[in-house]
C-alpha positions in Angstrom: 0.0 0.0 0.0 1.4 3.4 -1.0 2.6 5.8 1.7 0.5 8.6 0.2 -2.7 6.5 0.5 -4.5 8.8 2.9 -3.7 11.9 0.9 -4.9 10.3 -2.3 -8.0 9.1 -0.5 -8.9 12.6 0.6 -8.3 14.0 -2.9 -10.2 11.3 -4.7 -13.1 11.3 -2.2 -13.6 15.1 -2.3 -13.3 15.3 -6.1 -16.1 12.9 -7.1 -18.9 13.0 -4.5 -20.8 15.0 -2.0 -22.5 12.7 0.6 -26.1 13.2 1.6 -27.0 9.8 3.0 -30.6 9.5 4.1 -31.3 7.9 7.5 -32.7 4.4 7.5 -32.5 2.6 10.7 -32.8 3.6 14.4 -31.3 1.5 17.1 -34.5 1.9 19.1 -36.6 -0.4 16.8 -34.2 -2.1 14.5 -32.9 -5.7 14.9 -32.1 -7.4 11.5 -33.9 -10.7 11.3 -35.9 -10.3 14.5 -39.4 -8.8 13.9 -40.3 -9.1 17.6 -37.6 -6.6 18.8 -38.9 -3.2 19.8 -37.9 -0.5 22.4 -41.4 1.0 22.3 -43.9 -1.9 22.0 -44.7 -3.1 25.6 -47.2 -5.8 24.6 -46.2 -9.2 26.0 -45.0 -11.7 23.4 -46.2 -15.2 22.8 -43.7 -16.7 20.3 -43.0 -20.4 19.7 -39.7 -21.9 20.6 -39.1 -22.9 17.0 -39.6 -19.3 15.9 -37.2 -17.9 18.5 -34.7 -20.5 17.3 -35.1 -19.2 13.8 -34.7 -15.5 14.6 -32.2 -15.4 17.4 -28.4 -15.9 17.3 -27.4 -19.3 18.6 -25.7 -18.1 21.8 -28.7 -15.8 22.7 -31.1 -18.6 22.0 -29.2 -20.9 24.3 -29.2 -18.4 27.1 -32.7 -17.0 26.7 -34.7 -20.1 25.7 -32.7 -23.0 27.1 -31.8 -21.1 30.3 -28.1 -21.4 29.7 -25.3 -19.6 31.6 -22.3 -18.0 30.2 -18.9 -18.6 31.8 -18.1 -16.1 34.6 -15.7 -13.3 33.8 -16.2 -13.7 30.0 -19.3 -11.6 29.3 -18.8 -8.1 27.8 -20.7 -6.4 30.6 -19.4 -8.0 33.7 -16.9 -5.2 34.4 -18.4 -2.6 32.0 -18.9 0.8 33.5 -20.6 2.8 30.8 -23.5 5.2 31.6 -26.7 4.3 29.9 -29.6 1.7 29.8 -29.6 -2.0 29.5 -32.3 -3.7 27.4 -33.4 -7.3 26.8 -31.3 -8.5 23.8 -34.2 -10.7 22.6 -37.1 -8.2 22.5 -35.8 -4.7 23.4 -37.6 -4.5 26.8 -36.0 -1.9 29.2 -34.4 -3.8 32.1 -31.8 -1.7 34.1 -30.2 1.7 34.4 -26.4 1.8 34.7 -26.6 3.6 38.0 -28.1 0.4 39.5 -25.1 -1.6 38.4 -22.4 -2.4 41.0 -19.0 -4.1 41.0 -19.5 -7.8 42.0 -16.9 -10.5 42.5 -19.2 -13.1 40.9 -18.0 -12.6 37.4 -21.4 -11.6 35.9 -23.0 -8.2 35.5 -24.8 -7.4 38.7 -27.6 -4.8 39.5 -29.4 -4.0 42.7 -32.6 -2.7 41.1 -34.6 -3.3 38.0 -35.9 -0.5 35.7 -39.6 -0.8 36.9 -41.9 -3.3 38.6 -42.9 -5.0 35.3 -39.6 -5.1 33.5 -38.6 -8.4 35.1 -40.6 -11.2 36.7 -39.5 -14.2 38.7 -40.1 -17.9 39.3 -38.6 -20.6 41.4 -35.8 -22.5 39.8 -35.0 -26.0 41.3 -32.4 -27.0 38.7 -28.9 -28.4 39.4 -29.9 -29.4 42.9 -30.4 -25.8 44.1 -33.4 -23.6 44.9 -33.0 -20.2 43.3 -35.0 -17.4 42.0 -34.9 -17.1 38.2 -35.2 -13.7 36.6 -37.1 -13.5 33.3 -37.8 -10.6 30.9 -41.3 -9.2 31.6 -42.1 -8.9 27.9 -40.7 -12.0 26.1 -40.2 -14.3 29.1 -36.6 -14.9 28.2 -34.2 -16.2 30.8 -31.9 -13.4 32.1 -30.2 -14.9 35.1 -31.0 -15.1 38.8 -31.9 -12.9 41.8 -30.0 -13.2 45.1 -30.3 -11.5 48.5 -26.7 -10.5 48.9 -26.6 -7.2 47.1 -25.9 -3.7 48.4 -28.3 -1.2 49.8 -30.9 0.2 49.3 -32.5 -3.0 48.0 -30.1 -5.7 49.3 -30.7 -7.5 46.0 -28.3 -8.8 43.4 -29.6 -9.3 39.9 -27.0 -11.7 38.5 -27.4 -11.4 34.7 -25.9 -13.0 31.6 -24.2 -10.4 29.3 -25.5 -12.3 26.3 -29.1 -11.6 27.3 -28.4 -7.8 27.7 -28.0 -5.0 25.2 -26.5 -1.7 26.3 -27.2 1.8 24.8 -25.2 4.8 26.1 -26.9 7.9 27.3 -27.7 10.3 24.5 -28.4 7.5 22.0 -31.6 6.0 23.5 -33.1 9.4 24.2 -32.3 11.0 20.8 -35.6 10.0 19.2 -35.2 12.8 16.6 -31.8 11.5 15.6 -31.9 9.1 12.6 -29.1 6.7 12.1 -27.6 5.0 9.1 -26.2 1.4 9.0 -23.5 -0.2 6.8 -22.1 -3.7 7.0 -18.4 -4.2 6.2 -16.0 -7.1 5.9 -12.3 -6.5 5.9 -10.6 -9.5 7.5 -10.9 -10.5 11.1 -13.9 -8.6 12.7 -12.0 -8.1 15.9 -9.7 -5.6 14.1 -12.5 -3.7 12.3 -14.7 -3.5 15.3 -12.0 -2.0 17.5 -11.3 0.7 14.9 -14.9 1.8 14.3 -15.7 2.0 18.0 -13.1 4.8 18.2 -14.5 6.9 15.3 -16.6 10.0 16.2 -20.2 9.7 15.0 -20.3 5.9 15.3 -22.9 4.9 17.8 -22.7 1.1 17.7 -20.5 -1.6 16.2 -21.5 -5.3 16.2 -19.4 -8.2 15.0 -21.2 -10.8 13.0 -21.5 -12.8 9.8 -23.1 -12.0 6.4 -23.1 -13.2 2.8 -23.5 -16.9 3.5 -26.1 -19.6 2.9 -26.5 -21.1 6.4 -28.9 -19.6 9.0 -27.5 -18.7 12.4 -24.0 -19.8 11.7 -21.5 -20.4 14.5 -18.0 -19.1 14.5 -16.6 -22.6 14.1 -18.9 -23.2 11.0 -17.8 -19.9 9.4 -14.2 -20.7 10.0 -14.5 -23.8 7.8 -15.2 -21.5 4.8 -18.1 -23.7 3.8 -21.0 -21.5 4.9 -20.1 -18.7 2.5 -20.2 -16.1 5.3 -17.7 -13.3 5.8 -16.7 -12.0 9.1 -18.2 -8.5 9.2 -19.0 -5.6 11.4 -22.4 -3.8 11.3 -21.7 0.0 11.9 -24.5 2.2 13.1 -23.6 5.9 12.7 -25.1 9.4 13.0 -24.9 11.0 9.6 -24.8 14.5 11.2 -21.5 13.6 12.9 -19.8 11.3 10.3 -20.7 10.1 6.8 -20.8 7.0 4.8 -17.9 8.4 2.8 -15.8 8.8 5.9 -16.8 5.3 7.1 -15.5 3.9 3.7 -12.4 6.1 3.8 -11.5 4.4 7.1 -12.4 1.0 5.6 -10.0 1.4 2.6 -7.3 2.7 4.9 -7.1 0.1 7.6 -7.3 -3.1 5.5 -5.9 -4.2 2.1 -8.6 -4.3 -0.5 -6.3 -5.9 -3.1 -5.8 -9.4 -1.6 -8.4 -11.9 -2.5 -9.9 -13.8 0.5 -7.0 -12.8 2.7 -5.8 -10.2 5.2 -2.3 -10.8 6.3 -2.0 -14.3 7.7 -5.8 -14.7 7.9 -6.8 -16.6 4.7 -10.2 -17.9 3.5 -13.4 -16.6 2.0 -14.5 -15.5 5.5 -11.8 -12.8 5.4 -12.8 -11.4 2.0 -13.0 -7.6 1.4 -16.7 -6.8 1.0 -19.2 -4.0 1.4 -22.8 -5.1 2.1 -25.1 -2.2 1.1 -28.7 -1.6 2.2 -29.9 0.6 -0.6 -29.0 2.0 -4.0 -27.4 5.1 -2.6 -25.0 3.1 -0.5 -24.2 0.9 -3.5 -23.5 3.9 -5.7 -21.3 5.6 -3.2 -19.2 2.4 -2.7 -18.9 1.7 -6.4 -18.0 5.3 -7.3 -15.3 5.4 -4.6 -13.8 2.1 -5.7 -13.8 3.4 -9.3 -12.1 6.6 -8.3 -9.4 4.8 -6.2 -8.8 2.5 -9.1 -8.6 5.3 -11.7 -6.0 7.2 -9.6 -4.1 4.0 -9.0 -4.0 4.5 -5.2 -3.1 0.8 -4.9 -0.4 -1.1 -6.7 -2.8 -4.0 -7.5 -6.5 -4.1 -8.5 -9.2 -3.6 -5.8 -11.1 -6.9 -5.3 -13.6 -5.6 -2.8 -17.1 -7.0 -3.4 -20.1 -4.6 -3.3 -23.2 -6.7 -2.7 -26.7 -6.3 -1.1 -27.1 -7.3 2.5 -29.6 -10.1 2.8 -29.1 -11.2 6.4 -26.8 -10.2 9.2 -26.2 -12.6 12.1 -24.7 -11.3 15.3 -21.6 -13.2 16.3 -21.2 -15.0 19.7 -21.0 -12.8 22.7 -17.3 -13.5 23.3 -16.4 -11.9 20.0 -18.0 -8.5 20.9 -15.5 -5.9 22.1 -12.8 -8.5 21.8 -9.9 -6.0 21.6 -11.1 -4.0 24.6 -11.3 -7.1 26.7 -8.1 -8.8 25.5 -5.6 -6.1 24.6 -2.7 -8.1 26.1 -3.2 -11.2 24.1 -0.6 -11.9 21.3 -3.1 -11.5 18.4 -4.3 -8.2 19.7 -0.8 -6.8 20.3 0.7 -8.1 17.0 -2.2 -7.6 14.6 -4.9 -5.3 16.0 -2.7 -2.8 17.8 -0.7 -1.8 14.7 -3.9 -1.2 12.8 -5.3 0.9 15.7 -2.1 3.0 15.7 -2.3 3.6 12.0 -6.0 4.6 12.3 -5.3 6.9 15.2 -2.4 8.6 13.4 -4.3 9.2 10.1 -7.6 10.1 11.7 -6.3 11.7 14.8 -8.8 14.6 14.6 -11.7 12.1 14.4 -11.0 10.0 17.4 -13.6 9.8 20.2 -12.6 11.6 23.3 -12.3 9.3 26.2 
């Protein structure tokens, strides 16, 4: 990749297009593939188990419908301290505020108070030779975790929850009903790398690692790694068009990965690592194709761009342990040797567009 890549990107992008991306999806009522998800509909759901299995990611189905339990100290929220609201990942029901969360030694996210009297209901759980109080979502009835009497004041309760069953939105996103968000789905090699980068970009509200472009419903990571499902590792990026643009999103995309290597990024080889843009409407398609055409015309890269531009048919959220992987595992060899150099490149080139911590 040429050293003057970023300069050429700026010149090329500014010379051929003015972005005016219309808003499409709001995080409040958008969950690809799950028609039962809503932040505003409070009507109780009566959905068959087979239907939940069809629409939910495999790990969420296992926790919510089969009453599974994630391993302690592995969930993305067990030590998370962000300010905002926690919702049911299955149906969007509001469950907790972050100011009810407390540091617990149990290894699971813990709260001392639920959002309101109807957000969670309870039943006796006699499984595994124990007598416990099971906590279930008040709207969809999904398993969340358990309630214990060893929490802090003022309630003395500890809602011991599974991170997989929760979904967090920071303050300012949930309440901005007038803000309309756009969404783009991108594959540029290992999703751990791309997710970490976009989470640092101003205007990006949410990044979710997952799979797209394949022919198997609800694929697992192990299945995708075989290369036989046809899926690519991708990130779905939700952004505020008033703070960033699709053009900037794509400029970052073409800067932090190599779009000229077919089915490969560095040592990661296979169709699951292909360079691909999954568009949601014709405007996104046109912007992506025009940018690729301009980059090719000005010979920004030494080799032809092989990035695919294809319609998004279905996005499947990856297993919980893949979400926020870099933040939770910065000291692991892969993070230090592969992700960290890409982060440093991104932070150097886009230093004025990094979120303030």
